[in-house]
N, C-alpha and C positions, 0 to 999 in steps of 0.2 A: 434921293435920286441925284441931286446936284453934286453931292460928295462923290458918288460913284462915277459920274461923268467926268468930274475933275480929275479923279484918280486915273481913269482910263485914258484921258487925253493928255495928261501931264507929260511933257518931254523928259523930265527927270526920271519918270518911271518907264516910259516906252523905249528910250534909247538903251538902257541896260538890258531890258528884256530882249530886244531885237538882237543886240550883240551876243547875248547868251545863246539864243536860239540859233543864230548864224554859226557861232563857234561849235556848238554841239552837233549841228547838222553837217557842217563842212569837215570837221575833224573826226567825228565818231560815226554818225549815221551814214553818211555818204560812202566811206570806205567799206563799211559792213554790207551795204546794199550792193556795191560794186563787186565785191568778192563773191557774194552769194549768187548774184545774177550770172557771173561768169562761170561759176562752178556748175550751175544748172543749165548752162547754155547747150550742152550736148544731150540733155535729157536726164531723167532720173536713173534709168538703167545704166547709162554711161557713167554717171557719178558713182553709183553703187559699185560698178566694175573697178573704177579707179581707187575707191576706198578699200576694196577687198584684194588688191594686188598683194601677193605674198609678202614682199619686202615692206610695203607700207603698212600692212595689217600687223606684222610683227612689231614694227616701230610703234604703232599705236598701243598695242597690248603692253609692250615694255614700258612705255611712257605712263600709262594709267596705273600699272602695277607699282612702279617706283614712286609715283606721286602719292598714291594711297598709303604705301609703306612709310614714307617719310612724314606724311600727315599724322599717322598714328604715333610715330616717334616724337614728333613735335608736341603732341597732346601731353605727353609725359614730361619731356625735358623743358618745354616752354612753361608749363604750369609750375613745375618745380623751381625753375629759375625765377619766375615772377614772385613766387611765394617767398623765396630767400631774400630777394631784393626789397620786398615790402615788410616782411615780418621780422627780419633779423638786422642787427647792427654789427658791422665788422669793418676792419681797416680797408681803405680803398674802395668802399662801397660805391661812392660817386663815380669813380673811375670805371669800375666794373659795369655800372649802369650805362655809362656812355659807350662802352665797348659793344653793347648789344646792337647799336645802330650802325656800326662800321660796315656791315654788308650792304647797307643802303648807299653808302658813299663810295665804296670801291667798285670800279668797273668789273663786270662779271668775267671778262677775259683775263683780267689781272688775278681774279680768284682762281681761275683754272691754272694759270702759271704757278701761283703759290702752291697749289695742291700737287702739281707735277714736281716741283722742287722739293716738297716735303715728303711725298709718298711715291715718287717715281722710282724706277728700277735702279737708278744710279745714286739714290739717296740712302743713307744708313737705315732709315725706317723701312723704306720700300724694299731694299735688298734683304732685310731681316725677314719680312713677311713672305717674300718670294722663296726664301729657303724653307719656309714652313708650307709652301705650296699655295700661298694666297697672293694672287695678283690684284693690286688695288687700282693703279692707273691703267687705262685702256681696258677696264673691266667694270662690271656693275658696281662694286664697292666704291670706285672713284666717282661714279655718277651720283651715288647716294650722298657721299661726302660733299660734293659740289652743291647738290640741292639742299642739303641740310644747312649749309653755310648761308645760302642766299635767302632761305625761307625762315630761318630761326627767329629773326626779329618780329615777324608777323605773329607768331605764337606767343611770344613774351608780351609784346605791346598790346595785344588784345585782352590779356588777362590782368595785367598789372594795374590799369586804372580802376577796374572793378574791385580788386583787392584793396586798393588804397581808400576807396569810398565805403567799403563794407564796414558797418558798425559791429562792434564786438559784444553788444548786449545779449544777442541770442546765444553766442558761444559761452558767455559767462553764465547765463541762465542754465544752459544744458550742463555745464560743468558743475554748477551748484546742485543740480538734480542727480549728480553721480555718473553722468555719461563720460565714457573714456574719450581720449583724443581721437582715436580712430572713428568712434561713433559720431563725434562732433563734426569731423571732417566730412564723412559720407552722408550724414543726415542733415547737417546745417549749412556747411560751407559749400560743398560740391553742387547742390541744387542751384545756388546763387551764381556760382562760377560757370556752370555748364553752358549757358548760351555764349559766353565770351570764349570759352575753350573751343567750342565747335566753330565759332567764327574764325578764330586763329587757325584751326585745322583747315577750314574751307579756303581761307586766303592762301595758306601754304600750298594746298593742293592745286589751286588755280595758278599760282605763281610757278609751280613746278612743271605744269603742263607746257608752258611756253618758254621755259628757260633755254637759252641757246649759248650765250657767250662762254660760260664756264664749261658746259658739257662738251662743246666742240673741241676743247683743249684736252679734257681728261678722258673722253670716251673713245677716241680713235676712229669713230664713224665706221665701225665694222658691221656690215649687214648681218642680220640674224644673230647678233651677239650684243653689240653696244649701241646700235643706231636708234636713237630716240626720234620722236615725231618731228621736232623742230629742225634737227639736223637732216633728217630725211627730206623735208620740204626744201631746205636750202640746196641739197644735192640735186633734187629733181629740177629745180629752177635753173641751176647751173647746167644741167643736161638738156635744157629746153623742153622738159616734160611738164608743161604748165598745168595741164588737166590733172595729172597725178598729184602734183603739189597742192592744187586747189581742193581736191577731194579730201586729203588729210587735213588741210587747213580748215575746211568747213566743219569737220568733226571736232577739232579743237575749239572752234568758234561756238558751236552748239553747246559744247561742254562748259564753256565759260558762262553762257547764258543760264545754264542749269545751276551752276554755282551761285550766280548772281541772284537767281530766284530763291535758292536755299538761304542765302544771306538775308534777303528781305524777310523771309519767314522767321529767321532767327531774331531779327531786330524787333519784329512785332511780338514774338514770344518773350523777349527780354523786357520790353516795355510793360507787358502784362504782368510779368513776374515782379517787376519793381513796384507796380501798383498794389 
């Protein structure tokens, strides 16, 4: 009992806890409560009306479709890249490993500018594709390229540590028993990697839902064509349509909570699998 009281009343324990709770409450909980309360201010029917406005609804559908599409791409490319970085030795491997984190360091607006310079209609690559009838910038392919650039590190860094810690005993045993490389990968390696692969995909999906800086440059903000949810929200705020912006924002916020819940389930699954 004395130890419990001493622990509960110790200033060295209470001050960090209080600061942490204040930080979380002031910077995370309070803004979420504020935006949710303001969104429901006009009632549930009004919120539903704002969410289902044709332009905003199209922006949401496009955002979710593109986010899901690039998450599926990242499952393959991210896992393959992590596999190469862990299992193979080659020149400039350290440099290549460092390059993976560059999207974290580059401002997303700069990412958009780089893509316009590389794939824009005035660039050699962009003009080549336009002659083939493929428009990259100010179209959906440009959005996908931007999202892939900013989300790729999530997919790689989620899988890479698991691969590095994975012991090869089971692989060697399966190989001794005559299993092929394909069988070993799908029956031995993949079940261990699956939680981290899905975690990387979920993080990529969540990041893509709220991406703004690069997309506002490459998408062109064309309603019913390239206008995603984040850019739609920005446009509605500039037009003083706050309720419409809040309706779309609440959908993205709710989706983030769903992804967070999914990630917690994945973490529990991963811990059970490790045991």
